[in-house]
C-alpha positions in Angstrom: -4.9 -2.3 -30.9 -2.5 0.3 -29.5 1.0 0.2 -30.9 2.3 3.7 -29.9 4.0 3.7 -26.5 2.9 6.6 -24.3 5.9 7.3 -22.0 3.7 8.6 -19.2 2.5 5.1 -18.4 5.8 4.3 -16.8 5.4 5.4 -13.1 7.7 5.4 -10.1 6.5 1.9 -8.9 4.6 0.4 -11.8 3.2 0.7 -15.3 -0.3 2.3 -15.3 -2.5 3.8 -17.9 -6.0 4.2 -19.4 -7.6 1.2 -21.1 -8.1 1.3 -24.0 -5.8 4.1 -25.3 -2.6 3.8 -23.3 -2.5 0.1 -22.3 -3.9 -3.0 -23.9 -2.8 -6.6 -24.7 -0.2 -5.6 -27.3 1.5 -3.1 -25.1 1.3 -5.6 -22.2 3.0 -8.2 -24.5 5.9 -5.9 -25.1 6.2 -5.1 -21.4 6.3 -8.8 -20.6 9.1 -9.3 -23.1 11.2 -6.4 -21.7 10.5 -7.5 -18.1 12.0 -11.0 -18.7 14.9 -9.5 -20.7 15.7 -7.2 -17.7 15.4 -9.9 -15.1 16.9 -12.8 -17.0 14.1 -14.8 -15.4 13.3 -18.5 -16.1 10.2 -18.9 -14.0 7.7 -16.2 -12.7 4.2 -15.9 -11.3 1.5 -13.8 -12.9 -1.8 -12.8 -11.3 -4.6 -10.3 -12.2 -7.3 -8.3 -10.5 -11.0 -8.2 -11.3 -11.0 -5.2 -13.7 -12.8 -5.8 -17.0 -9.6 -5.2 -19.0 -7.4 -7.5 -16.9 -7.9 -10.8 -18.8 -6.8 -9.2 -22.1 -3.8 -7.4 -20.5 -2.8 -10.5 -18.5 -3.0 -12.7 -21.7 -0.8 -10.2 -23.6 1.8 -10.0 -20.8 2.0 -13.8 -20.4 2.4 -14.1 -24.2 5.4 -11.8 -24.1 6.9 -13.6 -21.1 6.7 -17.0 -22.8 8.1 -15.7 -26.0 11.3 -15.0 -24.1 11.5 -18.6 -22.9 10.3 -18.0 -19.4 7.8 -20.4 -17.7 4.7 -18.8 -16.2 2.8 -19.9 -13.1 -0.7 -18.4 -13.5 -2.2 -17.8 -10.1 -5.4 -16.3 -11.4 -7.5 -13.6 -9.8 -5.7 -12.5 -6.7 -4.7 -9.5 -4.6 -1.2 -8.0 -5.0 0.0 -9.3 -1.6 -0.9 -12.8 -2.8 1.4 -12.3 -5.8 4.2 -11.2 -3.4 3.6 -14.3 -1.3 3.8 -16.6 -4.3 7.1 -15.1 -5.5 8.6 -15.1 -2.0 7.4 -18.5 -0.8 8.3 -20.4 -4.0 11.6 -18.6 -4.6 10.6 -17.6 -8.1 12.7 -15.3 -10.3 10.0 -12.7 -10.2 6.3 -12.0 -10.8 3.7 -9.5 -12.0 0.2 -8.7 -11.3 -2.2 -6.9 -13.6 -3.9 -4.2 -11.5 -4.3 -0.4 -11.3 -4.6 -0.6 -7.5 -7.0 2.1 -6.2 -7.3 3.9 -9.6 -10.8 4.3 -11.2 -12.2 1.6 -13.4 -10.9 3.1 -16.7 -7.3 2.3 -15.6 -5.2 -0.7 -15.5 -1.5 -1.5 -15.0 1.3 -3.9 -14.2 3.1 -4.2 -10.9 6.4 -6.2 -11.2 8.7 -7.7 -8.7 12.0 -9.6 -8.9 13.2 -12.5 -6.7 12.3 -12.0 -3.0 9.2 -10.0 -4.0 11.4 -6.9 -4.4 9.5 -4.3 -6.4 10.8 -2.9 -9.6 10.9 0.9 -9.6 11.5 3.9 -11.8 15.2 3.8 -10.7 15.6 0.0 -11.2 13.7 -2.0 -13.8 10.9 0.2 -14.9 13.4 2.7 -16.5 15.0 -0.1 -18.5 11.6 -1.5 -19.6 10.5 2.0 -20.7 13.7 2.6 -22.7 13.4 -0.8 -24.5 9.8 -0.1 -25.5 10.4 3.5 -26.6 13.3 2.3 -28.7 10.9 0.0 -30.6 12.1 -3.3 -29.1 9.8 -6.3 -29.2 7.5 -4.7 -31.8 7.4 -8.0 -33.8 5.0 -10.6 -32.3 6.6 -14.1 -32.8 3.2 -15.7 -32.1 2.2 -18.2 -29.5 5.6 -19.6 -28.5 7.4 -20.6 -25.4 6.8 -22.9 -22.4 3.3 -24.0 -21.5 1.5 -22.0 -18.7 1.0 -23.8 -15.5 -1.9 -22.8 -13.2 -1.6 -22.9 -9.4 -4.0 -21.9 -6.6 -2.4 -19.9 -3.9 -5.2 -18.8 -1.5 -5.0 -21.8 0.9 -1.2 -21.5 1.5 -1.5 -17.7 1.6 -4.2 -17.9 4.3 -2.0 -20.2 6.4 1.0 -17.8 6.0 -1.1 -14.7 7.1 -2.6 -16.6 10.1 1.0 -17.6 11.2 1.4 -14.0 12.4 -1.1 -14.4 15.2 -2.1 -16.8 17.9 -5.7 -17.7 16.9 -6.3 -18.9 20.4 -6.0 -15.3 21.7 -8.5 -13.9 19.2 -11.7 -12.8 20.9 -15.2 -13.4 19.5 -15.5 -10.2 17.4 -18.0 -8.7 15.1 -16.3 -7.1 12.1 -17.7 -5.1 9.2 -15.5 -5.8 6.1 -15.7 -3.6 3.0 -13.7 -5.0 0.1 -15.2 -2.4 -2.3 -15.9 -5.0 -5.0 -12.1 -5.4 -5.1 -9.5 -8.1 -4.4 -9.9 -8.0 -0.6 -12.8 -10.4 -0.9 -10.5 -13.2 -2.1 -8.1 -12.9 0.9 -11.0 -12.3 3.3 -12.9 -15.4 2.1 -9.8 -17.5 2.5 -8.9 -16.3 6.0 -11.8 -14.9 8.0 -13.9 -18.2 8.2 -11.0 -19.7 10.2 -11.4 -17.1 13.0 -14.0 -16.6 15.7 -15.6 -13.8 13.8 -19.1 -12.6 13.1 -18.5 -11.0 9.7 -20.7 -8.4 8.2 -19.6 -8.3 4.5 -19.9 -5.2 2.3 -19.4 -5.2 -1.5 -17.8 -8.7 -1.6 -18.8 -9.3 -5.3 -15.8 -8.9 -7.6 -16.8 -6.1 -10.0 -14.3 -4.1 -12.0 -16.8 -1.3 -12.5 -16.8 -0.5 -8.8 -20.6 0.1 -8.6 -20.6 1.0 -4.9 -17.6 3.4 -4.4 -14.2 3.9 -5.9 -11.5 1.5 -4.6 -9.6 4.0 -2.4 -10.6 4.1 1.3 -7.9 6.7 1.9 -10.5 9.2 0.4 -13.1 10.0 3.0 -16.0 9.8 0.7 -15.2 6.2 -0.1 -15.4 5.1 3.5 -18.7 6.8 4.5 -20.7 3.6 4.1 -18.5 1.5 6.4 -18.2 4.3 9.0 -22.0 4.4 9.2 -22.4 0.6 9.2 -20.0 -0.2 12.1 -22.0 1.5 14.9 -25.3 0.4 13.3 -24.2 -3.2 13.6 -22.7 -2.6 17.0 -19.5 -4.1 15.6 -16.1 -4.1 17.3 -14.4 -2.7 14.2 -14.5 -2.2 10.5 -11.8 -3.0 8.0 -11.6 -1.7 4.4 -9.2 -2.6 1.6 -8.1 -0.8 -1.6 -8.7 -2.2 -5.0 -5.8 -4.7 -5.1 -5.9 -5.3 -1.3 -2.3 -4.5 -0.5 -3.5 -1.7 1.8 -6.0 -1.9 4.7 -7.8 0.7 6.7 -9.6 0.6 10.0 -12.7 2.0 11.6 -13.1 1.8 15.3 -16.2 0.7 17.2 -17.7 4.2 17.3 -17.4 4.6 13.5 -14.4 6.8 13.5 -11.6 6.4 10.9 -8.2 5.3 12.4 -5.3 7.1 10.8 -2.5 4.9 9.3 0.1 6.3 11.6 -2.0 5.5 14.7 -2.2 1.9 13.4 1.6 1.9 12.9 2.1 3.1 16.5 -0.1 0.4 18.0 1.3 -2.4 15.9 4.8 -1.2 16.3 4.4 -1.2 20.0 3.0 -4.8 19.8 6.0 -6.0 17.8 8.4 -4.4 20.3 6.7 -6.3 23.1 7.1 -9.6 21.2 10.6 -8.9 20.1 12.6 -6.7 22.5 14.6 -4.0 20.7 12.7 -4.4 17.4 13.3 -1.8 14.7 10.2 -0.2 13.3 10.3 1.9 10.1 7.8 4.7 9.5 7.5 7.6 7.0 8.2 11.3 7.4 4.5 12.3 7.4 3.7 10.3 10.5 2.5 11.3 13.9 5.1 11.4 16.8 2.8 8.7 18.3 4.8 6.1 16.3 8.2 7.2 17.7 6.9 7.7 21.3 5.0 4.3 21.5 7.9 2.3 19.9 10.6 3.8 22.1 8.4 3.4 25.2 8.2 -0.3 24.4 12.0 -0.6 24.1 12.1 -0.5 20.3 13.9 1.7 17.8 11.8 4.0 15.5 13.4 4.8 12.2 11.9 7.6 10.1 12.3 7.2 6.3 11.2 8.5 2.9 7.7 8.0 1.7 7.2 5.2 -0.8 7.2 1.4 -0.7 10.6 0.9 -2.5 12.3 3.2 0.0 10.6 1.7 3.1 11.3 -1.9 2.0 15.0 -1.1 1.3 15.4 0.6 4.7 13.8 -2.4 6.4 16.1 -4.8 4.7 19.2 -2.7 5.6 18.1 -2.5 9.2 16.6 -5.9 9.6 13.5 -4.1 10.7 10.6 -6.2 12.0 7.7 -3.9 10.8 7.1 -0.8 8.8 4.1 1.4 8.3 3.0 4.3 6.2 0.3 6.9 6.7 -1.2 5.7 3.4 -2.2 2.3 4.8 0.7 0.3 3.6 2.1 -2.1 6.3 5.3 -4.1 5.8 6.6 -7.2 7.6 10.1 -8.7 7.8 8.6 -12.2 7.9 6.7 -11.4 4.7 9.8 -10.8 2.6 9.6 -7.1 3.8 6.6 -6.7 1.5 3.3 -5.0 2.2 0.3 -7.0 3.0 -3.4 -6.1 3.5 -4.6 -9.1 5.6 -1.8 -9.4 8.2 -2.5 -6.0 9.8 -6.2 -6.8 10.0 -5.3 -10.1 11.9 -2.9 -8.3 14.2 -5.3 -5.6 15.1 -8.0 -8.1 16.0 -5.5 -10.1 18.0 -4.5 -6.9 19.8 -8.2 -6.3 20.8 -8.3 -9.8 22.3 -5.0 -9.5 24.2 -5.9 -6.0 25.6 -9.5 -6.8 26.5 -10.3 -3.2 25.4 -12.5 -1.7 22.8 -10.7 -0.3 19.8 -11.8 3.2 20.7 -10.4 2.8 24.2 -7.0 1.8 22.8 -7.0 4.8 20.5 -8.2 7.3 23.1 -4.7 8.2 24.5 -3.4 8.8 21.0 -6.4 10.9 20.0 -6.1 13.0 23.2 -2.4 13.8 22.7 -1.7 13.8 19.0 -3.8 16.1 16.8 -2.9 15.5 13.1 -4.0 17.6 10.1 -4.1 14.8 7.6 -2.6 15.5 4.2 -3.5 18.9 2.9 -2.6 19.6 -0.8 -1.8 23.1 -2.2 -1.4 24.0 -5.9 1.5 26.4 -6.2 3.0 28.2 -9.2 6.6 27.7 -8.1 7.3 24.7 -5.9 11.0 25.6 -5.3 10.1 29.2 -4.2 7.4 27.9 -1.8 9.9 25.4 -0.2 12.4 28.2 0.2 9.7 30.3 2.0 9.1 27.5 4.4 12.8 27.1 5.3 13.3 30.9 5.8 10.1 31.3 7.9 11.0 28.4 10.2 14.8 28.6 10.3 14.7 28.6 14.2 13.3 25.0 14.1 15.2 21.7 13.6 15.0 21.2 9.8 15.7 17.9 8.0 15.4 17.1 4.3 15.0 13.3 4.3 11.9 13.7 2.1 10.8 17.3 1.3 11.3 19.5 4.3 10.5 18.5 7.8 10.3 21.2 10.5 10.4 20.2 14.1 9.5 22.2 17.3 9.1 20.7 20.7 5.3 21.0 20.7 4.5 20.8 17.0 6.0 19.6 13.7 5.2 19.3 10.0 6.5 17.9 6.7 6.0 19.5 3.3 6.7 17.3 0.2 6.3 18.1 -3.5 4.1 15.8 -5.6 6.0 13.6 -8.1 3.5 14.3 -10.8 1.8 17.7 -10.2 2.6 21.3 -9.1 1.4 20.4 -5.6 2.9 20.6 -2.1 1.6 18.1 0.4 1.4 19.2 4.1 1.2 16.9 7.1 1.2 18.7 10.5 0.8 17.7 14.1 0.4 19.5 17.4 -0.6 18.6 20.9 -3.9 20.4 21.0 -6.6 20.6 18.4 -6.6 24.4 18.5 -2.9 24.6 18.1 -3.0 22.2 15.2 -5.6 24.2 13.4 -3.8 27.5 14.0 -0.4 26.1 12.9 -1.8 24.4 9.9 -3.5 27.6 8.6 -0.3 29.5 9.3 1.9 27.1 7.3 -0.6 26.9 4.5 -0.5 30.7 4.2 3.3 30.5 3.8 3.1 27.7 1.2 0.5 29.6 -0.8 2.4 32.8 -0.6 
């Protein structure tokens, strides 16, 4: 059993580490103790994903929580967005889910939220938990003490909540390929999809923490090859894939092409502005101008913000924004406690297909014709600060903003360069109005970055 605390397991938004080695039931017990001390919580929800180490880590975490006199509502094997729903809908003091999201099978972790499903972060909560554990607090295990654990099923109420975002009567008869990657998307999908006029083609619905078919991160192209091939083979209307803990979703159109997250944000943002005139939509600095253009054309207000769910959620709360989206496949909803959710976007996209009467590829065609995006291109650099300075000097005739990294804007092209939080990397996202210009500008900026 691990008793030495590795400080690197404390990340910007969660605790995450290798199991065994960095994280096990004993470390989880101490985290549970520190979490309750930090929150002063009396009642929280705890869930876990399907990873093979999750039962041990969940048991340790719950043991720590109870030892601090806090009641636990155990919601079992669920997706992260189901934990958010439980905390928000029951007005609990907080909650935690044992998951390593999209990381490989050797990893596990703990995502923690306070009342209102507000995530703890490196700036607020995780820092205090880290300091307590590194100081040797909670090293003594008092044994099995504290309030009894109460179990509660959440999938039925969660399904009704997600379905409340659409008018099921406007849903067309669709054929959808669903790839849950042996992860938690299967739990939400099984609760929701049978209630819709859907012909479902399931892929990898068996919960399996060894991820035998592909790693649980559809943002990586190699992990979505199977669904991209399957959609046109099945003559399906769309494909939907989820990451390991199902708080992100990704789309494939009827031709088998991947749909970038910023194009999804643009289309859904437009839909929300039509339903709610003047709606505020938050999006991240990496995104295509399609988001701003579509939202403003629909009478809404597009608000660019820093990358990262803690930042996006705070901006949405500050602005009373209806919807937010990130390039990474995170989508946030005011009426979901401003939290991200992996099922609601899937429902909204399918409703949109019904309302429009168009194929998914037809809805996307105007975006693909006008907005040519590079995707995220990473560069290893010896000196991050020097590379950022080169960018600013080279493009000083542009409009430059520093909301998150450096954003450089020209009338007919733009880009953002951000340093990685954890590696000597710079991440480039660039867009132009022709494919040729995008490729030329991308290569030019990369040559500046790489010196």
